[in-house]
C-alpha positions in Angstrom: -37.0 32.6 -194.2 -37.2 31.6 -190.6 -40.6 30.4 -188.4 -42.3 33.5 -187.7 -44.1 31.7 -184.3 -44.4 28.7 -182.4 -46.2 25.9 -182.8 -48.8 26.4 -180.1 -51.8 25.5 -179.2 -54.7 28.3 -179.5 -56.5 27.3 -177.1 -54.1 27.7 -174.3 -52.3 30.9 -175.6 -56.3 32.3 -175.6 -56.3 31.4 -171.7 -52.9 32.9 -171.4 -54.0 35.8 -173.0 -57.0 36.1 -170.9 -54.8 35.7 -167.7 -52.2 38.6 -169.4 -54.8 40.9 -170.1 -56.5 40.6 -166.5 -53.0 41.5 -165.2 -52.8 38.3 -163.1 -49.5 36.4 -164.4 -47.9 36.4 -160.8 -48.0 32.6 -160.7 -46.3 30.0 -162.2 -47.8 27.9 -164.7 -48.0 23.6 -164.9 -48.4 22.7 -168.6 -49.4 18.9 -168.0 -49.8 16.9 -170.8 -48.1 13.8 -172.7 -44.8 14.0 -174.8 -45.5 16.2 -177.9 -49.0 17.8 -177.0 -47.4 21.4 -177.2 -46.5 22.2 -174.3 -43.4 23.7 -175.0 -43.9 25.4 -178.4 -47.4 26.7 -176.0 -45.1 28.4 -173.4 -42.3 29.9 -176.1 -45.0 31.6 -178.5 -46.6 33.2 -175.2 -43.5 34.6 -174.6 -42.8 36.0 -177.6 -46.4 37.3 -177.5 -45.3 39.0 -174.4 -42.3 40.6 -175.4 -43.4 40.9 -179.3 -43.0 44.6 -180.2 -46.7 45.1 -181.3 -48.6 44.9 -184.6 -46.9 48.9 -185.7 -43.5 46.9 -185.7 -44.1 43.6 -186.1 -46.4 41.1 -188.6 -45.7 37.4 -189.6 -44.4 38.6 -193.0 -41.3 40.6 -190.9 -41.3 40.3 -187.1 -39.6 43.1 -184.6 -36.0 42.5 -183.4 -37.8 41.0 -179.6 -39.3 37.9 -181.6 -36.7 37.2 -184.0 -34.3 36.6 -181.0 -37.2 34.6 -179.2 -37.7 32.3 -182.0 -33.9 32.0 -182.3 -33.5 30.8 -179.2 -31.2 34.4 -178.5 -33.7 36.6 -176.5 -32.4 37.6 -173.3 -35.0 37.8 -171.8 -36.6 34.6 -172.2 -34.4 31.3 -171.1 -35.3 27.5 -171.9 -33.5 25.1 -169.5 -33.7 20.7 -169.7 -32.4 18.0 -167.8 -29.0 17.8 -168.4 -25.7 16.2 -166.6 -23.2 18.1 -165.0 -21.0 17.5 -167.5 -22.7 19.3 -169.8 -20.8 22.3 -171.8 -21.0 26.0 -173.3 -20.6 24.2 -176.6 -22.9 21.4 -176.2 -25.8 24.0 -175.0 -24.9 26.6 -177.8 -25.1 23.0 -180.8 -28.7 22.2 -178.0 -30.4 26.2 -178.9 -29.1 25.7 -182.7 -31.2 22.6 -183.1 -34.4 23.5 -181.1 -34.2 27.2 -183.5 -34.7 24.1 -186.3 -36.8 22.3 -184.7 -38.6 23.8 -181.8 -39.6 19.7 -181.0 -35.9 19.0 -180.6 -34.7 17.3 -177.2 -31.3 16.1 -176.3 -29.9 12.7 -175.9 -28.6 13.5 -172.2 -32.0 15.1 -171.1 -32.9 10.9 -171.4 -30.5 10.3 -168.7 -30.6 13.6 -166.5 -32.3 15.4 -163.8 -32.8 19.3 -163.7 -29.5 19.8 -161.2 -29.2 22.8 -158.6 -26.3 24.2 -160.0 -22.9 24.8 -158.5 -22.7 27.5 -156.6 -19.5 29.3 -158.5 -19.9 28.2 -162.3 -23.8 26.8 -162.4 -23.8 26.7 -166.5 -26.9 27.9 -167.7 -29.1 25.0 -167.7 -29.4 24.9 -163.8 -31.5 26.4 -161.3 -29.1 28.7 -160.0 -28.3 29.8 -163.2 -32.5 30.2 -163.8 -32.7 31.8 -160.5 -30.1 34.5 -161.1 -31.7 34.7 -164.9 -35.1 35.6 -163.2 -33.5 37.9 -160.2 -32.5 40.5 -162.7 -34.6 43.0 -164.1 -36.0 42.5 -168.1 -33.3 44.1 -170.5 -35.1 44.0 -173.6 -38.7 42.6 -173.0 -41.8 44.1 -171.3 -41.3 40.2 -169.1 -38.8 38.0 -168.0 -39.9 34.6 -168.7 -38.3 30.9 -167.6 -39.1 27.8 -169.6 -38.3 24.2 -167.5 -38.8 21.1 -169.4 -39.6 17.5 -167.5 -40.0 19.8 -164.7 -41.2 16.1 -162.8 -37.2 15.1 -163.3 -36.0 18.2 -161.1 -33.4 16.5 -158.3 -34.3 17.0 -154.6 -31.8 20.1 -153.9 -33.2 22.1 -157.4 -37.0 21.6 -156.5 -36.5 22.7 -153.0 -33.8 25.6 -154.2 -36.5 26.5 -156.5 -39.5 26.6 -154.2 -39.0 30.5 -153.1 -38.9 32.2 -156.3 -41.8 29.8 -157.2 -43.7 30.9 -154.0 -42.8 35.1 -154.3 -41.9 35.8 -158.1 -39.9 38.8 -159.2 -42.2 41.1 -160.4 -43.1 40.9 -164.6 -41.8 37.4 -164.3 -43.4 34.2 -165.7 -42.3 30.8 -165.1 -43.3 27.7 -167.0 -42.8 24.0 -165.0 -43.5 21.1 -168.2 -44.3 17.9 -167.2 -46.3 14.7 -168.5 -46.9 13.9 -165.2 -47.1 15.0 -161.8 -46.0 11.8 -160.3 -43.1 12.6 -157.8 -43.2 15.9 -158.1 -42.9 18.4 -154.6 -46.3 18.6 -153.3 -45.4 22.5 -152.6 -44.2 23.0 -156.2 -47.5 22.1 -156.9 -49.5 23.9 -154.5 -47.6 27.0 -156.4 -48.7 26.9 -159.7 -51.6 27.2 -161.8 -52.4 23.4 -163.7 -52.9 23.7 -167.4 -53.7 20.4 -169.2 -52.7 19.5 -172.8 -54.1 16.6 -175.1 -52.4 15.5 -177.6 -53.1 16.8 -181.7 -55.8 15.3 -183.4 -55.0 13.1 -186.4 -56.3 16.1 -188.7 -53.6 18.6 -187.0 -50.9 16.2 -187.5 -51.3 15.9 -191.0 -50.7 19.7 -191.0 -48.0 20.1 -188.7 -45.7 17.4 -190.8 -46.6 19.0 -194.2 -45.5 22.3 -192.7 -43.2 21.9 -190.3 -42.0 18.1 -192.1 -42.2 19.3 -195.8 -43.5 16.3 -195.7 -46.7 15.1 -198.7 -50.3 15.2 -197.7 -50.6 11.1 -198.0 -46.8 10.6 -196.0 -48.1 13.0 -193.5 -51.1 11.8 -192.7 -50.0 8.1 -192.4 -47.1 9.2 -190.1 -49.4 11.1 -188.3 -51.7 8.6 -187.6 -48.8 6.4 -186.2 -47.7 9.2 -183.9 -51.4 9.6 -182.1 -51.3 13.4 -181.4 -47.2 13.2 -180.3 -45.6 15.7 -182.5 -42.6 15.5 -181.6 -42.2 11.6 -182.5 -44.6 12.4 -185.5 -41.7 14.7 -187.1 -38.9 12.5 -186.0 -41.0 10.1 -187.7 -39.5 11.6 -191.0 -36.1 10.6 -190.2 -35.5 7.3 -192.3 -33.2 5.9 -189.3 -36.1 6.6 -187.3 -38.4 4.8 -189.6 -35.9 2.1 -189.4 -36.9 2.0 -185.9 -39.8 1.7 -187.1 -39.7 -1.5 -188.1 -37.4 -3.3 -185.8 -40.4 -3.4 -183.2 -42.6 -4.4 -185.7 -40.3 -7.3 -185.9 -40.0 -7.4 -182.3 -44.0 -7.5 -181.9 -44.2 -9.8 -184.3 -41.3 -12.3 -182.7 -43.2 -11.6 -179.4 -46.5 -12.8 -180.6 -44.7 -15.9 -182.1 -42.8 -16.7 -179.1 -39.0 -16.5 -180.8 -37.4 -15.9 -177.6 -34.1 -16.3 -179.0 -34.2 -12.8 -181.5 -36.1 -10.9 -178.7 -33.0 -11.2 -176.5 -30.8 -10.8 -179.6 -33.1 -7.9 -179.6 -32.7 -6.8 -176.3 -29.2 -7.3 -176.1 -28.8 -5.2 -179.4 -30.6 -2.0 -177.8 -28.5 -1.7 -174.8 -25.3 -1.7 -176.6 -26.9 1.1 -178.5 -26.1 -0.9 -182.2 -29.8 -1.3 -184.6 -30.9 -5.1 -185.3 -28.7 -7.6 -187.4 -31.7 -8.7 -188.7 -32.5 -4.9 -190.7 -30.6 -3.1 -193.1 -31.1 0.2 -191.2 -29.2 3.2 -191.8 -27.2 4.7 -188.0 -28.8 7.9 -187.5 -26.5 11.3 -188.5 -24.8 13.3 -185.9 -23.2 16.6 -186.0 -19.6 16.7 -186.1 -18.0 16.4 -182.8 -21.3 15.9 -180.9 -20.3 14.5 -178.0 -23.5 12.4 -177.2 -22.6 10.1 -180.4 -22.1 6.3 -178.8 -23.0 7.3 -175.7 -25.2 5.6 -173.5 -27.9 8.4 -173.3 -27.7 7.8 -177.1 -28.7 3.8 -176.8 -31.0 4.7 -173.5 -33.6 7.2 -176.3 -33.3 4.6 -178.6 -34.5 1.9 -176.4 -37.5 4.2 -175.0 -38.4 5.5 -178.6 -39.0 1.8 -179.3 -40.7 1.0 -176.2 -43.6 3.6 -177.4 -43.2 2.0 -180.8 -44.1 -1.0 -179.5 -47.2 0.2 -177.3 -48.4 1.6 -180.4 -48.2 -1.9 -182.2 -50.7 -3.0 -179.4 -52.6 -0.5 -179.4 -53.2 -0.8 -183.4 -53.3 -4.7 -182.0 -56.6 -4.1 -179.8 -57.9 -1.4 -182.7 -58.0 -4.9 -184.8 -59.1 -6.6 -182.6 -62.0 -4.4 -181.6 -63.0 -3.0 -184.7 -62.8 -6.0 -187.2 -63.8 -4.8 -190.6 -63.7 -1.1 -189.8 -60.3 -1.2 -188.8 -57.9 1.1 -190.3 -54.4 0.3 -189.0 -51.9 3.1 -187.7 -49.2 0.7 -189.2 -49.3 -0.1 -192.3 -45.6 -1.3 -192.4 -47.0 -3.8 -189.9 -50.2 -4.6 -190.6 -50.1 -8.2 -191.4 -48.1 -8.9 -187.9 -50.4 -7.1 -185.7 -53.5 -9.1 -187.7 -51.7 -12.1 -186.6 -51.1 -10.5 -183.5 -55.4 -9.7 -182.8 -56.8 -13.0 -184.2 -55.2 -14.6 -180.9 -54.7 -12.4 -178.6 -57.5 -11.2 -175.6 -58.1 -7.6 -175.4 -57.7 -7.3 -171.7 -54.2 -9.6 -172.3 -52.6 -7.1 -174.7 -54.2 -3.9 -172.5 -51.6 -4.8 -169.4 -48.7 -5.7 -172.1 -49.2 -2.0 -172.4 -49.0 -1.3 -169.6 -46.3 -3.2 -168.8 -44.2 -1.7 -171.3 -44.8 1.9 -170.1 -43.3 0.9 -167.1 -40.5 -0.4 -168.7 -40.0 2.5 -170.9 -40.2 4.8 -167.5 -37.8 2.8 -165.4 -35.0 2.6 -168.3 -35.8 6.7 -168.4 -35.4 6.1 -164.7 -31.5 4.9 -165.4 -32.6 1.7 -164.8 -30.1 -1.1 -167.4 -31.0 -1.0 -170.7 -30.8 -4.6 -171.5 -32.0 -6.5 -168.3 -35.3 -4.1 -168.8 -35.7 -5.4 -172.1 -34.6 -9.1 -171.9 -37.7 -9.1 -168.8 -39.7 -7.4 -170.9 -39.6 -9.3 -173.8 -39.7 -12.7 -171.3 -42.8 -11.4 -169.8 -44.4 -10.6 -172.8 -43.9 -13.9 -174.5 -45.5 -15.8 -171.5 -48.9 -13.4 -171.9 -48.8 -14.1 -175.6 -48.4 -17.9 -175.1 -50.7 -18.0 -172.5 -53.5 -16.3 -174.6 -53.0 -19.0 -177.4 -52.9 -22.0 -174.8 -56.7 -19.8 -173.7 
């Protein structure tokens, strides 16, 4: 049996339902929070609830037709889009929705290097703003409301952002629009002024453990360990259950150790391997599984997504080292597999320097997300991090 609901944040859903009950759903919503904090699932769950047939025909054990269609990304009145290239075809979009039906946290590799586009006037394509505007202009076909959800809305290109302004300012009757973003930096002030902002925080460790057990099928001990590693990012935590991603955790731990033992040779090789989209020659890591006919296989987006994930995992190692240094004997490692390397680094590193290093890694992650050269970005990052580690060693 498939899922009976989306994993939304209950506190936010209560607020949204109160707005709906007061008949004040006209203004678009801007959901702002870190990756994997439940923004997307909350918007999807609210869309399901808005169009649900009601308790007389719908229950968790037997969902109504409207709920079944929303849960399977097939509802005619609910549309989800994300950044995509102009070359994305219907087959890729179909696979995307199939993946999201299995795992609503799923994001395609092409989203990491793409923008929310305006689309061709004649054939805009389903993942575009022109297509979304046309969708919102039509009356609801089956449900009570038309619901549009735009993931990573900070990645609007200028034409798409300007084209969507009028729709945001004067949405059609019985329509609900959700823009999702990790940061409002760079978003048009005119878009921000038209939206009701709702903030999201990371999931707690306890919530993460429950998610990994219920959504990922992990046992309690493994779920607790992975949940702590992910630091409130449910998307990352569920991905970490994949053995290939566990391999990336190992690689990030090795890079962290090489940085703090000043091994410029191995970090330089790693930067090149990351750029080429291959795994470290020093580790026995199985490549991720790809679906048959997947057109993203071996693409730059695949390399870029992996580089972004490694940056996130490096930040996690530095965060663990700061915690180790500050908490002493009370420290509980988030990364047991890297515990020794983290403890060694914490013994001779400065907290302030490591915090600055975390900011430097995050800046590099953003550069890579904005299509800056992967190999050069990682090489410059590793050199700078080693310089800082050597400076801490001397002082």
